C-alpha positions as CSV (number, residue, x, y, z in Angstrom):
1,M,5.0,2.9,22.5
2,L,3.0,6.0,23.4
3,L,2.4,8.6,20.7
4,G,4.3,11.7,21.6
5,E,4.3,15.4,21.2
6,S,7.0,17.6,19.8
7,V,7.6,21.2,18.6
8,A,8.9,19.8,15.3
9,S,7.5,21.1,12.0
10,A,3.7,21.0,12.3
11,G,3.3,20.1,8.7
12,S,5.8,17.3,8.9
13,V,4.2,16.0,12.1
14,E,0.7,15.9,10.6
15,E,1.9,14.3,7.4
16,L,3.7,11.6,9.3
17,I,0.6,10.9,11.5
18,I,-1.5,10.6,8.4
19,L,0.9,8.2,6.7
20,S,1.3,6.2,9.9
21,F,-2.5,5.9,10.1
22,G,-2.6,4.8,6.5
23,L,0.1,2.2,7.1
24,S,-1.6,0.8,10.3
25,A,-5.0,0.7,8.7
26,L,-3.7,-1.1,5.6
27,M,-1.8,-3.6,7.7
28,G,-4.9,-4.1,10.0
29,I,-7.4,-4.5,7.2
30,T,-5.1,-6.9,5.4
31,F,-4.4,-9.1,8.4
32,L,-8.1,-9.2,9.3
33,W,-9.2,-10.1,5.8
34,L,-6.6,-12.8,5.5
35,S,-7.5,-14.3,8.9
36,L,-11.2,-14.4,8.1
37,K,-10.9,-15.4,4.4
38,D,-8.2,-18.0,4.6
39,E,-9.8,-21.2,5.9
40,K,-7.1,-23.6,4.8
41,T,-4.5,-22.2,7.3
42,S,-4.4,-23.6,10.9
43,N,-6.7,-21.9,13.3
44,T,-3.8,-21.1,15.6
45,L,-2.1,-19.1,12.9
46,R,-5.4,-17.4,11.9
47,V,-6.0,-16.3,15.5
48,G,-2.5,-15.0,15.8
49,L,-2.9,-13.1,12.5
50,M,-6.3,-11.8,13.7
51,Q,-4.7,-10.5,16.9
52,M,-2.0,-8.7,14.9
53,G,-4.6,-7.1,12.6
54,L,-6.7,-5.9,15.6
55,L,-3.6,-4.4,17.2
56,F,-3.0,-2.4,14.0
57,M,-6.6,-1.3,13.9
58,V,-6.5,0.0,17.5
59,N,-3.2,1.7,16.6
60,S,-4.8,3.4,13.6
61,L,-7.6,4.7,15.9
62,I,-4.9,6.1,18.2
63,F,-3.3,7.9,15.2
64,V,-6.7,9.4,14.3
65,I,-7.1,10.7,17.9
66,Y,-3.6,12.0,17.9
67,Y,-4.2,13.9,14.7
68,L,-7.3,15.5,16.2
69,R,-5.1,16.5,19.2
70,T,-2.4,18.1,17.0
71,S,-4.9,20.2,15.0
72,P,-7.4,21.6,17.6
73,E,-7.7,24.9,15.7
74,L,-8.8,23.0,12.5
75,F,-11.7,21.3,14.3
76,G,-12.4,24.1,16.9
77,F,-11.8,21.8,19.9
78,S,-11.8,23.3,23.4
79,D,-9.2,22.6,26.0
80,K,-11.6,20.2,27.7
81,V,-12.1,18.2,24.5
82,Q,-8.3,18.0,24.2
83,I,-8.1,16.6,27.7
84,Y,-10.7,13.9,26.8
85,L,-8.8,13.0,23.6
86,L,-5.6,12.7,25.6
87,A,-7.2,10.4,28.2
88,I,-8.9,8.3,25.5
89,S,-5.6,7.8,23.6
90,S,-4.0,6.9,26.9
91,M,-6.5,4.1,27.6
92,L,-6.3,2.8,24.1
93,N,-2.5,2.6,24.5
94,L,-3.0,0.7,27.7
95,F,-5.3,-1.7,25.8
96,T,-2.6,-2.2,23.1
97,M,-0.2,-3.3,25.9
98,I,-2.7,-5.9,27.0
99,Q,-3.2,-7.0,23.3
100,I,0.5,-7.5,23.0
101,G,0.6,-9.7,26.1
102,I,-2.3,-11.8,24.7
103,L,-0.6,-12.1,21.3
104,F,2.5,-13.6,22.8
105,T,0.5,-16.3,24.6
106,I,-0.9,-17.6,21.3
107,F,1.8,-17.0,18.7
108,P,4.1,-18.4,17.4
109,L,3.0,-21.3,19.7
110,P,0.4,-21.2,22.5
111,I,2.1,-20.9,25.8
112,L,-0.7,-22.7,27.7
113,A,-1.7,-26.3,27.3
114,K,-5.5,-25.7,26.8
115,R,-7.6,-23.3,24.8
116,K,-9.8,-22.5,27.8
117,N,-6.7,-21.5,29.9
118,T,-5.7,-19.0,27.1
119,I,-9.2,-17.5,27.2
120,R,-9.0,-17.2,31.0
121,L,-5.7,-15.5,30.8
122,G,-7.0,-13.0,28.2
123,A,-10.0,-12.3,30.4
124,A,-7.8,-11.7,33.4
125,L,-5.6,-9.2,31.4
126,I,-8.7,-7.3,30.3
127,L,-10.0,-7.3,33.9
128,L,-6.6,-6.0,35.0
129,M,-6.8,-3.2,32.5
130,S,-10.3,-2.1,33.7
131,V,-9.6,-2.5,37.4
132,S,-6.2,-0.7,37.2
133,A,-7.8,2.3,35.4
134,L,-10.8,2.5,37.8
135,L,-8.7,2.1,41.0
136,A,-6.0,4.5,39.8
137,N,-8.7,7.2,39.1
138,M,-10.5,6.5,42.4
139,R,-7.2,6.8,44.3
140,F,-5.4,9.6,42.4
141,G,-7.7,10.8,39.7
142,G,-6.9,12.9,36.6
143,A,-3.5,12.7,34.9
144,T,-1.9,10.8,37.8
145,G,-4.5,8.0,37.5
146,I,-3.9,7.8,33.8
147,Y,-0.1,7.5,34.2
148,L,-0.4,4.8,36.9
149,A,-3.0,2.7,34.9
150,Y,-0.9,2.9,31.8
151,N,2.2,1.8,33.7
152,I,0.5,-1.2,35.2
153,G,-0.6,-2.3,31.7
154,A,3.0,-1.7,30.4
155,V,4.5,-3.9,33.1
156,A,1.9,-6.7,32.4
157,G,2.1,-6.6,28.6
158,I,5.8,-6.1,28.2
159,G,6.6,-8.5,31.0
160,I,4.5,-11.3,29.5
161,S,6.0,-10.8,26.1
162,A,9.5,-10.7,27.5
163,F,9.1,-13.9,29.6
164,V,7.4,-15.8,26.7
165,T,10.2,-14.8,24.3
166,A,12.9,-15.8,26.7
167,R,11.2,-19.2,27.2
168,W,10.8,-20.0,23.5
169,Y,14.2,-18.6,22.5
170,L,16.2,-20.4,25.2
171,L,14.2,-23.6,24.8
172,Y,14.2,-24.0,21.0
173,R,16.9,-21.9,19.4
174,S,19.3,-24.8,19.1
175,N,16.7,-27.5,18.6
176,K,17.3,-30.0,15.9
177,D,13.8,-29.6,14.4
178,P,13.8,-26.5,12.2
179,K,10.1,-26.0,13.0
180,Y,10.9,-25.4,16.7
181,R,13.9,-23.2,15.8
182,N,11.4,-21.1,13.8
183,V,9.3,-20.7,17.0
184,A,12.3,-19.2,18.7
185,I,13.1,-16.9,15.7
186,A,9.5,-15.8,15.3
187,S,9.2,-14.9,19.0
188,A,12.3,-12.8,18.7
189,F,10.9,-11.0,15.7
190,L,7.7,-10.2,17.6
191,L,9.6,-8.9,20.6
192,F,11.5,-6.5,18.4
193,A,8.3,-5.5,16.7
194,F,6.1,-4.8,19.7
195,N,8.7,-3.9,22.4
196,G,11.3,-2.2,20.3
197,S,10.8,1.0,22.2
198,S,11.6,-0.7,25.5
199,I,14.6,-2.6,24.0
200,M,16.0,0.6,22.6
201,L,16.2,2.0,26.2
202,W,18.7,-0.7,27.3
203,P,21.5,1.8,28.1
204,Y,19.3,3.3,30.9
205,T,19.2,-0.1,32.6
206,I,22.9,-0.9,32.0
207,F,24.1,2.5,33.2
208,F,21.5,2.7,36.0
209,D,20.3,6.0,34.6
210,Q,16.9,7.1,36.0
211,R,16.4,10.2,33.9
212,D,13.1,10.8,32.2
213,L,12.7,8.1,29.6
214,F,9.7,9.6,28.0
215,A,11.1,12.7,26.4
216,G,8.9,13.6,23.5
217,S,5.8,11.7,24.7
218,F,2.8,13.0,26.6
219,L,4.1,11.3,29.7
220,E,6.8,13.9,29.9
221,G,6.3,16.1,32.9
222,G,3.5,14.0,34.2
223,A,2.6,13.7,37.9
224,L,4.1,10.2,38.1
225,A,6.9,10.6,35.6
226,Q,9.7,9.5,38.0
227,E,7.6,6.7,39.4
228,V,6.9,5.5,35.9
229,V,10.6,5.5,35.1
230,H,11.5,3.6,38.2
231,M,8.9,0.9,37.7
232,M,9.9,0.5,34.0
233,L,13.5,0.1,35.0
234,A,12.7,-2.2,37.9
235,F,10.4,-4.6,35.8
236,N,10.8,-4.3,32.1
237,G,14.2,-2.7,31.5
238,P,16.3,-5.6,32.8
239,L,14.1,-8.1,31.1
240,V,14.4,-6.7,27.6
241,A,18.0,-5.7,28.0
242,I,19.0,-9.2,29.0
243,I,17.0,-10.7,26.1
244,L,18.7,-8.3,23.6
245,F,22.2,-9.3,24.7
246,A,21.2,-13.0,24.9
247,I,19.9,-12.9,21.3
248,I,23.1,-11.2,20.1
249,F,25.3,-13.7,21.9
250,K,23.3,-16.8,20.8
251,E,23.0,-15.7,17.1
252,G,26.7,-14.9,17.0
253,T,27.8,-18.3,18.5
254,V,25.2,-20.7,17.1
255,E,26.3,-23.1,14.3
256,R,26.5,-21.3,11.0
257,E,23.8,-23.4,9.3
258,K,21.4,-22.5,12.2
259,R,22.2,-18.8,12.3
260,D,19.6,-16.3,11.4
261,Y,21.3,-13.2,10.0
262,T,18.1,-11.2,9.9
263,I,17.6,-11.5,13.7
264,L,21.3,-10.9,14.3
265,G,21.3,-7.8,12.2
266,L,18.1,-6.5,13.8
267,S,19.4,-7.0,17.3
268,V,22.7,-5.3,16.5
269,A,20.7,-2.4,14.9
270,F,18.6,-2.0,18.1
271,L,21.8,-2.2,20.2
272,I,23.5,0.6,18.2
273,F,20.3,2.7,17.8
274,G,19.7,2.5,21.6
275,L,23.2,3.7,22.3
276,A,22.8,6.5,19.8
277,N,19.5,7.6,21.4
278,Y,21.1,7.6,24.8
279,L,24.0,9.7,23.6
280,V,21.6,12.2,22.0
281,Q,19.6,12.5,25.2
282,I,22.6,13.2,27.4
283,L,24.8,15.2,25.0
284,V,22.4,17.3,22.9
285,P,20.6,20.2,24.6
286,S,17.0,19.2,25.3
287,D,15.7,22.7,24.3
288,G,17.2,22.6,20.8
289,N,15.5,21.9,17.5
290,F,17.5,18.7,16.8
291,A,16.5,17.2,20.1
292,D,12.8,17.9,19.3
293,L,13.1,16.3,15.9
294,W,15.0,13.3,17.3
295,N,12.5,12.7,20.0
296,Y,9.5,12.8,17.7
297,F,10.6,11.5,14.4
298,V,13.1,8.9,15.6
299,V,12.0,7.8,19.1
300,T,8.3,8.1,18.3
301,G,7.9,8.3,14.5
302,T,9.6,5.0,13.7
303,F,7.0,3.3,15.9
304,G,4.7,3.5,12.9
305,L,7.4,2.1,10.5
306,I,9.5,-0.6,12.2
307,R,6.6,-2.6,13.6
308,P,4.8,-3.0,10.2
309,L,8.0,-3.9,8.4
310,I,8.9,-6.6,10.9
311,L,5.4,-8.1,11.0
312,I,5.3,-8.3,7.2
313,I,8.5,-10.3,7.4
314,V,6.9,-12.6,10.0
315,A,3.7,-13.1,8.0
316,L,5.5,-14.0,4.8
317,R,8.4,-15.9,6.2
318,F,6.4,-18.2,8.5
319,N,3.5,-18.9,6.1
320,I,0.9,-17.5,8.4
321,F,-1.6,-17.3,5.5
322,D,-2.2,-19.5,2.4
323,L,-0.2,-18.3,-0.6
324,T,-1.2,-21.4,-2.6
325,N,-4.6,-19.7,-3.1
326,E,-4.1,-17.6,-6.3
327,K,-6.9,-15.1,-5.3
328,I,-5.3,-14.5,-1.9
329,R,-1.8,-14.3,-3.4
330,N,-2.8,-11.7,-6.1
331,R,-4.7,-9.5,-3.6
332,T,-1.9,-9.8,-1.1
333,R,0.6,-8.6,-3.8
334,V,-1.5,-5.5,-4.5
335,I,-1.8,-4.7,-0.8
336,A,1.9,-5.2,-0.4
337,L,2.6,-2.6,-3.1
338,L,0.3,-0.2,-1.3
339,I,2.0,-0.8,2.0
340,I,5.5,-0.4,0.4
341,T,4.4,3.0,-1.1
342,V,3.0,4.3,2.2
343,W,6.0,3.1,4.1
344,A,8.4,4.8,1.6
345,A,6.5,8.1,1.9
346,A,6.6,8.0,5.7
347,F,10.3,7.0,5.7
348,F,11.3,9.9,3.5
349,E,9.1,12.2,5.6
350,I,11.4,11.5,8.5
351,I,14.5,11.9,6.4
352,Q,13.3,15.3,5.2
353,A,12.7,16.4,8.8
354,F,16.5,16.2,9.4
355,I,17.8,16.9,5.9
356,P,15.5,19.4,4.1
357,M,15.5,18.7,0.3
358,P,13.5,19.9,-2.7
359,Q,10.3,18.1,-3.4
360,L,11.5,17.0,-6.9
361,L,14.5,15.3,-5.3
362,S,12.4,13.7,-2.6
363,A,10.0,12.4,-5.3
364,A,12.9,11.1,-7.4
365,L,14.3,9.2,-4.4
366,I,10.9,7.7,-3.5
367,G,10.5,6.6,-7.2
368,A,13.9,5.0,-7.2
369,F,13.1,3.2,-3.9
370,L,9.7,2.0,-5.2
371,A,11.3,0.7,-8.4
372,F,13.7,-1.4,-6.4
373,A,11.0,-2.5,-3.9
374,I,8.6,-3.6,-6.6
375,G,11.3,-5.7,-8.2
376,W,12.2,-7.2,-4.8
377,E,8.5,-7.8,-4.0
378,D,8.0,-9.8,-7.3
379,K,11.0,-12.0,-6.5
380,I,9.9,-12.5,-2.9
381,F,6.4,-13.6,-3.8
382,E,7.7,-16.0,-6.5
383,N,9.9,-17.7,-3.9
384,L,7.1,-17.8,-1.3
385,A,4.7,-19.4,-3.8
386,D,7.3,-22.2,-4.4
387,R,7.3,-23.1,-0.7
388,A,3.7,-22.1,0.2
389,D,2.8,-25.7,1.2
390,E,5.7,-26.0,3.6
391,K,4.7,-26.1,7.3
392,V,7.3,-24.0,9.1
393,L,5.8,-23.8,12.6
394,P,4.7,-26.8,14.8
395,V,1.1,-25.6,15.2
396,D,-1.7,-27.5,16.8
397,D,-4.6,-27.5,14.2
398,Q,-7.1,-28.4,17.0
399,Y,-6.1,-25.8,19.6
400,F,-8.6,-23.1,18.5
401,E,-12.0,-23.4,17.0
402,D,-13.0,-22.2,13.5
403,D,-15.1,-19.3,14.9
404,D,-12.4,-18.1,17.3
405,P,-11.0,-15.4,14.9
406,Y,-14.5,-13.9,14.5
407,R,-15.1,-14.1,18.3
408,L,-11.7,-12.4,18.9
409,M,-12.7,-9.5,16.6
410,M,-16.0,-9.0,18.3
411,L,-14.5,-9.1,21.7
412,T,-11.8,-6.6,20.7
413,I,-14.4,-4.2,19.4
414,A,-16.3,-4.4,22.7
415,V,-13.1,-3.8,24.8
416,T,-12.1,-0.9,22.5
417,V,-15.4,0.7,23.4
418,L,-14.7,0.0,27.1
419,A,-11.3,1.6,26.8
420,I,-12.8,4.7,25.3
421,G,-15.3,4.8,28.1
422,L,-12.5,4.5,30.7
423,G,-10.7,7.3,28.9
424,I,-13.8,9.6,29.1
425,L,-14.1,8.7,32.8
426,S,-10.4,9.6,33.3
427,G,-10.6,12.8,31.3
428,G,-13.6,14.0,33.3
429,S,-11.4,14.0,36.5
430,I,-8.6,16.1,35.1
């Protein structure tokens, strides 16, 4: 999801950006460290964990750029610098869409039969990102080129993730082998984590509503705003809406012993929240303070909270890293406490935006939440340690090579530099 703009309280916006950056950076560093340090876990899981960590690191860079854009007077940036920052963040968002598409081809189970085919697909998606950005700027230039390039990336990334999730979920959800059922469940978790913003827009597809879907984001009022909406509705909207209702139906009708109440609850929550968002957009005046707060802190702000929470569940539940190693387990617990603390602070920052409260009351609520969370964390890690040797996904230990996590990290750094270069090129034409 793109990072948006709002006229909400400047202090609250900046604080939420800082907290979101901290959360993304913590998640990214943790996942990168685990994927490089943990040599006992299957290479397939290590590569998947590495890709998640790299996604968080790129997201944290986007948060940094967005903070620079929201505080131009603090750094003395000119309007031209602001435009360059906007273009760079756009290209980095485009890259994250490609990263999401690549992730779904390798986790929870490689979609292709051979490693070299996965590498070729990843290279093709990176080439698509570069060519779409260059051609869009050559044909249109400026803001129009940025919007078109981003939309192409969104269609590719979200489309791949939706199709892969549909395949695994429909193929394995009722499988007799619990490992393959876990593939279906894990893919559904990932879809909600990375495409939650698209899933939340399901009412626009069901009700054939073509109003601007990007209220509160920097796509609002763009030269291709309507075209972006139409393409999103034509390609991605129906896909994610169908998958949402398929998950709700399947989880509600599957045998009780196979039912996953976490996925069922998560899908129902997105269903309700999507409808609530739609009602706010059509009933609440768009020029009011509540609409501004809703668009930023709910539609955009939760992007930095829901995704990390879901991926923590995925990492712990499906044994993506080795918890039998006491050193890894102890460090992971410390990092988990830091993540819980930052997550709680960001969550209550959103609450305070809608319900102003004294700082003492806010601190007391955060303290109570942390006390509960720390007790919950201790119990969770004890249970996880008891089943740390259990293999819960049918991974192929020979699919990836030992050096692939490191290669993926180096490649991502190179493409991130490329995306920044494409952003500078795009910004120069505005």
